[in-house]
C-alpha positions in Angstrom: 26.0 45.1 -56.5 25.0 41.8 -57.9 23.9 40.9 -61.5 23.6 37.8 -63.6 26.8 36.5 -65.1 25.4 36.7 -68.6 25.3 40.5 -68.4 29.1 40.6 -68.3 31.3 40.4 -71.4 35.0 40.7 -72.1 35.6 39.5 -68.6 34.8 42.8 -66.9 32.5 45.0 -69.0 28.8 45.7 -69.0 26.5 47.9 -71.0 24.6 50.6 -69.2 22.0 53.0 -70.7 22.7 56.7 -70.7 20.3 59.1 -72.4 18.7 56.3 -74.4 22.1 55.0 -75.7 24.3 52.0 -74.8 27.5 52.8 -72.9 30.2 50.2 -72.4 31.6 50.4 -68.9 34.2 48.4 -66.9 33.4 46.9 -63.5 35.6 45.6 -60.7 34.5 42.0 -60.1 34.7 41.0 -56.4 33.2 37.5 -56.7 32.0 35.1 -59.4 29.9 32.1 -59.2 28.1 29.9 -61.7 25.1 32.4 -62.2 26.0 35.7 -60.6 28.7 38.4 -60.3 29.2 40.6 -57.3 31.0 43.8 -58.4 31.7 47.5 -57.7 32.6 50.4 -60.0 29.2 51.8 -61.0 27.0 54.3 -59.2 23.8 53.0 -57.7 20.8 53.6 -59.8 22.5 53.1 -63.1 20.5 51.2 -65.7 22.4 48.0 -66.5 21.6 45.8 -69.5 21.1 42.3 -68.1 20.3 40.4 -71.3 23.0 39.4 -73.7 23.1 41.6 -76.8 24.2 40.7 -80.3 26.3 43.2 -82.3 25.8 45.8 -79.7 28.0 48.9 -79.9 28.8 51.8 -77.6 26.3 54.6 -78.6 23.7 52.3 -80.1 20.2 53.7 -79.4 18.0 51.5 -77.1 14.5 51.3 -75.9 13.9 50.4 -72.3 11.2 47.8 -71.3 10.1 47.8 -67.7 
């Protein structure tokens, strides 16, 4: 899968949304470039937070915008 580099923090973690709450998950990075990351380690169809978050914590409630 491919996402924007700004969605990744702590070198290999992303936030996903499960049941309306943030969940921190590790990913396996395969390739990095200036703007994107190609990775594996999450099931397809997972909702990944692609915008940087400030003071976000595992379990914080979120509202999805589509």
